[in-house]
Every structure is written in C-alpha cells, then in structure tokens.
C-alpha positions as CSV (number, residue, x, y, z in Angstrom):
1,M,-30.6,-15.3,3.6
2,S,-28.9,-17.5,7.1
3,E,-25.2,-18.4,4.7
4,E,-25.0,-14.7,4.7
5,L,-25.7,-14.3,7.8
6,S,-23.2,-17.1,8.9
7,L,-20.5,-15.3,6.4
8,G,-19.5,-13.3,9.9
9,I,-17.8,-10.5,8.4
10,D,-19.1,-6.9,8.3
11,L,-18.3,-5.1,4.8
12,R,-19.1,-1.1,6.5
13,A,-16.3,-2.8,9.0
14,S,-13.0,-1.3,8.8
15,Y,-9.6,-3.6,7.6
16,F,-8.2,-3.7,11.0
17,E,-11.4,-4.8,13.0
18,L,-11.6,-7.2,10.0
19,F,-8.1,-8.0,10.3
20,G,-8.7,-8.0,14.5
21,V,-5.5,-5.5,14.1
22,E,-5.1,-2.0,16.2
23,A,-5.5,0.6,13.5
24,G,-1.8,1.9,12.8
25,Y,1.0,2.1,10.9
26,A,3.1,-0.8,12.2
27,I,1.4,-4.3,11.3
28,E,3.0,-7.5,11.2
29,T,2.0,-8.4,8.0
30,N,2.6,-12.1,8.8
31,A,0.4,-12.1,11.4
32,I,-3.0,-11.2,9.1
33,Q,-1.9,-13.5,5.9
34,G,-2.8,-16.3,8.9
35,R,-6.7,-14.4,8.7
36,Y,-6.2,-13.7,5.2
37,L,-6.3,-17.5,4.6
38,D,-9.4,-18.0,7.2
39,L,-10.8,-15.8,5.6
40,Q,-10.5,-16.8,2.4
41,R,-11.6,-19.5,3.1
42,I,-14.8,-18.2,4.1
43,V,-16.1,-16.4,0.5
44,H,-14.7,-18.9,-1.4
45,P,-17.3,-19.4,-4.4
46,D,-17.7,-22.5,-3.8
47,R,-19.6,-22.2,-0.5
48,F,-22.0,-20.5,-2.6
49,A,-22.7,-22.1,-5.6
50,G,-26.0,-23.7,-4.3
51,M,-26.8,-20.3,-3.9
52,G,-27.5,-19.0,-7.5
53,E,-26.8,-16.0,-8.6
54,R,-27.3,-13.7,-6.3
55,G,-25.1,-16.2,-3.8
56,Q,-22.1,-16.0,-6.4
57,R,-22.8,-12.4,-6.3
58,L,-22.3,-12.2,-2.5
59,A,-19.4,-14.0,-2.7
60,V,-17.8,-11.8,-4.9
61,Q,-18.7,-8.8,-3.0
62,Y,-16.7,-10.2,0.0
63,A,-13.9,-11.9,-1.6
64,A,-13.1,-8.6,-3.0
65,F,-13.5,-7.0,0.5
66,V,-11.4,-9.5,1.6
67,N,-9.0,-9.7,-0.5
68,E,-8.7,-5.3,-1.5
69,A,-8.0,-4.8,3.1
70,Y,-5.4,-7.6,2.6
71,D,-4.3,-5.7,-0.6
72,T,-3.9,-2.3,1.9
73,L,-2.6,-3.6,5.1
74,R,0.5,-5.5,3.0
75,S,1.5,-2.3,1.3
76,P,3.3,0.2,3.3
77,L,2.2,3.2,0.9
78,K,-1.8,1.9,0.6
79,R,-2.0,1.4,4.6
80,A,-0.7,5.1,5.4
81,L,-3.2,5.9,2.7
82,Y,-6.2,4.4,4.7
83,L,-4.8,4.8,8.0
84,L,-5.7,9.3,7.0
85,E,-8.6,7.7,5.2
86,Y,-9.7,6.4,8.7
87,S,-9.0,8.9,10.8
88,G,-11.2,11.4,8.7
89,H,-8.4,13.0,6.8
90,P,-8.1,11.0,2.9
91,V,-5.5,12.1,0.4
92,N,-6.4,12.6,-3.0
93,I,-3.2,11.6,-4.0
94,E,-4.0,11.8,-7.9
95,T,-4.5,15.6,-8.0
96,N,-2.9,17.2,-4.7
97,T,0.6,17.3,-5.9
98,V,2.4,19.6,-4.8
99,M,5.8,19.5,-3.0
100,D,8.6,21.1,-1.7
101,A,11.5,21.4,-4.0
102,G,14.3,19.4,-2.0
103,F,12.4,16.8,-2.6
104,L,11.4,17.3,-5.9
105,M,15.0,18.2,-6.2
106,E,15.7,14.7,-5.1
107,Q,13.1,12.6,-7.1
108,M,15.0,14.8,-10.3
109,S,18.4,13.7,-8.7
110,L,17.8,9.9,-8.4
111,R,15.4,9.8,-11.8
112,E,18.3,11.1,-13.8
113,D,20.5,8.3,-12.2
114,L,17.8,5.8,-13.2
115,G,17.8,6.9,-16.4
116,D,21.8,6.9,-16.3
117,V,21.7,3.2,-15.7
118,R,21.6,2.1,-19.3
119,D,24.9,3.7,-20.8
120,S,26.9,3.0,-17.4
121,N,29.9,1.1,-17.1
122,D,28.3,-1.3,-14.5
123,P,24.7,-1.2,-15.0
124,E,24.0,-3.9,-12.2
125,A,25.4,-1.2,-9.6
126,A,24.0,1.5,-11.2
127,L,20.6,0.2,-10.6
128,D,21.6,-1.2,-7.1
129,E,22.7,2.4,-5.8
130,V,19.4,4.0,-7.4
131,V,17.5,0.9,-5.1
132,D,19.3,1.7,-1.8
133,K,19.1,5.3,-2.4
134,A,15.0,5.2,-3.6
135,E,14.7,2.0,-0.3
136,A,16.1,4.3,2.4
137,L,14.6,7.9,1.4
138,M,11.1,5.5,1.6
139,A,12.1,4.1,5.3
140,S,12.8,7.9,6.4
141,L,9.5,9.2,4.9
142,Q,7.6,6.0,6.3
143,S,9.4,6.8,9.9
144,E,8.4,10.8,9.6
145,F,5.4,9.4,8.4
146,V,4.6,7.6,11.8
147,A,5.8,10.4,13.6
148,A,3.4,12.6,11.9
149,W,0.3,10.5,11.7
150,Q,0.9,9.3,15.6
151,Q,0.5,13.4,17.2
152,Q,-3.6,13.0,15.4
153,T,-3.5,17.2,15.3
154,E,-4.8,18.2,12.0
155,S,-1.3,19.7,11.6
156,G,0.0,16.3,12.0
157,F,-2.2,14.5,10.0
158,K,-2.4,17.2,7.1
159,T,2.2,16.6,7.1
160,A,1.3,13.2,7.4
161,A,-0.1,13.3,4.4
162,D,3.0,15.4,2.4
163,F,5.0,12.1,3.4
164,A,2.5,9.7,2.0
165,R,2.6,11.5,-1.4
166,K,6.4,11.6,-1.0
167,M,6.0,8.0,-0.5
168,H,4.3,7.9,-3.5
169,F,6.5,9.3,-6.0
170,V,9.0,7.0,-4.4
171,E,7.6,3.9,-4.5
172,K,6.6,4.4,-8.1
173,L,10.6,5.6,-8.8
174,I,10.9,2.2,-7.2
175,I,8.9,0.0,-9.2
176,E,10.6,1.7,-12.5
177,A,13.7,0.7,-11.3
178,E,12.3,-3.3,-10.7
179,E,11.4,-2.8,-14.1
180,L,14.6,-1.6,-15.7
181,E,15.9,-4.3,-13.7
182,E,13.7,-6.9,-15.3
183,Q,14.5,-5.4,-19.1
184,L,18.8,-5.2,-18.3
185,F,18.8,-8.9,-16.9
186,D,15.7,-10.9,-17.0
187,D,17.1,-12.7,-20.2
C-alpha cells in the first residue's frame, strides 16, 4: 500500500523522535504543537477514505499514536513516566504507591485543607491557598525529578520514579481542587 509508506510516520519511533525533539523532561510545548498539527493533517481519515476498511483502520492507528504521543509530551506527569519507560525503568504507578512518611503527612494536610474549603468563611481564598501549595509542591517535585533523572544511574532512575509517583498524587489533588472550584463557583 503506497499511501501507507508515504506517511513518513514510524509507529516504532519514540514520541521524542516523532516530534523531532531531544529526549528529556524540558520540552517547549509550543514547539511540538506545530508538528502535531502537521501530523494530524497527514493521518486525517479523509486521506484514507478511498482505501477501504483497511485504510480507515490504518488512519485510526496512526491518529491514535500521534494523539497519545502529543498528550504524553504535553503532560508533565505523563512525560516523566514516559521518560522513565523510555530509559528502561518503567513505573507502575497504580500498584507501586509506597511513599515516605513526610510526603504522606503533607498530602494528608493538603487534603484536609481541601476538605475544609466548603466550610471556610472565604472558600475562594481557601481554595486558592490549597492550589498554590499544591502547585508549589508540584514544581518542586518536577525539579527534583529532573535532577534525579539526569543522573542516568540506577539510583537516579529509582529516585526519579519516586518523584514521579509523588507527582501523580499531587496531580490528583490539583484535579480534585479544580473540580471543587467548578462546583463552588461555576453557577
């Protein structure tokens, strides 16, 4: 199928290769957006309309690959997890949730603060405070992830994985805070 070969997309390529960026945590998301739009044009189902069912399946497969790669590289947490997987150190975030006691206490405190927002005299200010703390913690974890990952050693990858797991918990808290904000203030 000559159309299949002319796509110029290798489904075995890394997401970094697909978007023409260096493998690393620091990615300029604006830089990959242009490439994403180009790739979307290449894999658009209309290009495959005359190729029958097989062509349509191919279009879906390529589009899914492009979308997953873009979503992964845009998300700080997904990018961190992908970097670890890319370097041969995958993290099973759902089953490996062991955290140090200090981090767990900090999470419990933030979750209590989030739970108290509704009953606060100024829910908007209380929510802003929780979000600010969570975002500051996320920024710190991201910096620590990068420092650990850049060591390119077994202990560095293990430490980076620990930070990625912590990022997962903080991201969930930030999402919950955003959902609460919608409930409270989007009437």
